[in-house]
C-alpha positions in Angstrom: 8.1 -93.9 40.6 4.5 -93.1 40.7 4.9 -90.2 38.3 3.3 -86.8 39.1 1.6 -84.6 36.5 2.8 -81.2 36.2 -0.8 -79.7 37.1 -0.5 -81.6 40.5 3.2 -80.3 40.9 2.5 -76.5 40.4 0.4 -76.4 44.1 3.3 -77.8 45.6 5.8 -75.5 44.1 3.7 -72.4 45.1 3.5 -74.0 48.9 7.3 -74.7 48.9 8.2 -71.2 47.6 7.5 -69.7 51.4 10.3 -71.7 52.8 12.7 -71.2 49.9 12.4 -67.4 50.2 13.1 -68.1 53.8 16.2 -69.8 53.3 17.0 -67.0 51.2 16.5 -64.2 53.6 18.0 -66.1 56.2 21.1 -66.9 54.2 21.7 -63.0 53.8 20.9 -62.6 57.6 23.8 -65.3 58.2 26.1 -63.4 56.0 25.6 -60.2 58.1 26.0 -62.3 61.3 29.5 -64.0 59.9 30.9 -60.6 59.0 29.7 -59.3 62.5 31.2 -62.1 64.2 34.4 -61.6 62.1 34.8 -57.9 63.1 34.2 -58.7 66.9 37.1 -61.5 66.2 39.3 -58.6 64.6 38.8 -56.0 67.3 39.3 -58.6 70.1 42.8 -59.4 68.6 43.4 -55.7 68.1 42.7 -54.9 71.9 44.5 -57.7 73.0 47.6 -57.0 71.3 47.2 -53.3 72.7 47.0 -54.6 76.3 50.3 -56.2 76.1 51.8 -52.7 76.0 49.3 -50.6 78.0 50.0 -48.9 81.2 48.0 -49.9 84.2 45.8 -47.0 83.8 44.4 -48.1 80.5 44.5 -51.8 81.1 41.1 -52.1 83.0 38.9 -50.4 80.2 40.6 -52.6 77.7 39.8 -55.5 79.9 36.2 -54.0 79.9 36.1 -54.0 76.4 37.6 -57.7 76.1 34.7 -58.8 78.3 32.0 -57.2 76.0 33.4 -58.4 73.0 33.6 -62.0 74.2 30.0 -61.8 75.4 28.9 -60.4 72.0 31.0 -63.2 70.0 29.0 -65.9 72.3 25.9 -64.2 71.3 26.7 -63.9 67.7 27.7 -67.4 67.3 24.7 -68.7 69.0 22.7 -66.7 66.9 24.4 -68.0 63.7 23.9 -71.4 65.0 20.1 -70.9 65.4 19.8 -69.0 62.1 21.7 -72.1 60.7 19.1 -74.5 62.2 16.1 -72.5 60.9 17.6 -72.6 57.1 18.3 -76.4 57.7 14.5 -76.9 58.9 13.2 -74.9 56.1 15.3 -77.1 53.8 13.8 -80.5 55.3 10.2 -78.7 55.1 10.4 -78.3 51.3 11.7 -81.9 51.0 8.8 -83.2 53.2 6.5 -81.2 51.2 7.6 -82.5 47.9 7.7 -86.1 49.3 4.5 -85.9 50.8 3.2 -85.0 47.4 5.1 -87.6 45.4 4.0 -90.3 47.9 0.4 -89.0 48.1 0.7 -88.7 51.9 -0.9 -85.9 54.2 1.6 -85.7 57.1 0.3 -81.9 58.3 1.6 -82.5 61.9 5.2 -82.9 60.9 5.0 -80.2 58.1 3.5 -77.9 60.8 6.2 -78.8 63.7 9.0 -78.4 61.1 7.6 -74.8 60.1 6.8 -73.8 63.8 10.5 -74.9 64.8 12.0 -73.0 61.9 10.4 -70.0 62.8 11.2 -70.3 66.4 15.0 -70.9 65.8 14.9 -67.7 63.6 13.2 -65.6 66.2 15.9 -66.9 69.0 18.6 -65.8 66.4 17.1 -62.5 65.7 16.7 -61.9 69.5 20.2 -62.9 70.1 21.3 -60.7 67.1 19.4 -57.8 68.7 21.2 -58.3 72.1 24.5 -58.2 70.2 23.8 -54.8 68.8 22.8 -53.5 72.2 26.2 -54.6 73.7 28.2 -53.2 70.7 26.5 -49.7 71.8 27.4 -50.4 75.4 31.0 -50.9 74.1 30.9 -47.8 72.3 29.6 -45.8 75.2 32.5 -47.1 77.0 35.1 -46.3 74.3 33.6 -42.6 73.9 33.7 -41.8 78.0 37.6 -43.2 77.7 38.0 -40.7 74.8 36.5 -37.9 76.9 39.0 -38.9 79.9 35.8 -39.8 82.2 
C-alpha cells in the first residue's frame, strides 16, 4: 500500500462525514418504515380475521379497509426498498471516496453519480412514505364514517 499520511486522511474523513450522517438518518427512517409496515400487516390480519365472521353489511367496509391496507403495504415496502438502496449507495460513496484518496485518483463523475442516485432514491422513498401517510388518513376517515353509521 502506498501509505496515506494522517494530514491527507483528515480532509477525506471530513468529506465522508456527509454520507455517513445520511446513512444514520436513513437508518432511522428505515426503522420507522419497518415498524409502520409491521402495523399495517397486523391490522390487515386483524381485519381479515374479523371478516370471516362478519355480517354481509359489515363485509363491504372491511374489504375496503383491506384494499387500502394492501396498497399501503405496497407503498411502504417500495419506500423501504428505495431507502435501503439509498443507504447502499451512500456506503458505496464512502468507499469510493476512500479508495480514490488511497489510490490518488480523481473520479469526480462516478462520485457525483453515486451521490445524486443516493439522494434520488431517498426522495422516492420519502414521496412513497408521504403517500402512505395520506392513505392511512383515508382509511381513518372510512373507519370514522362507519362508526358514525354513515
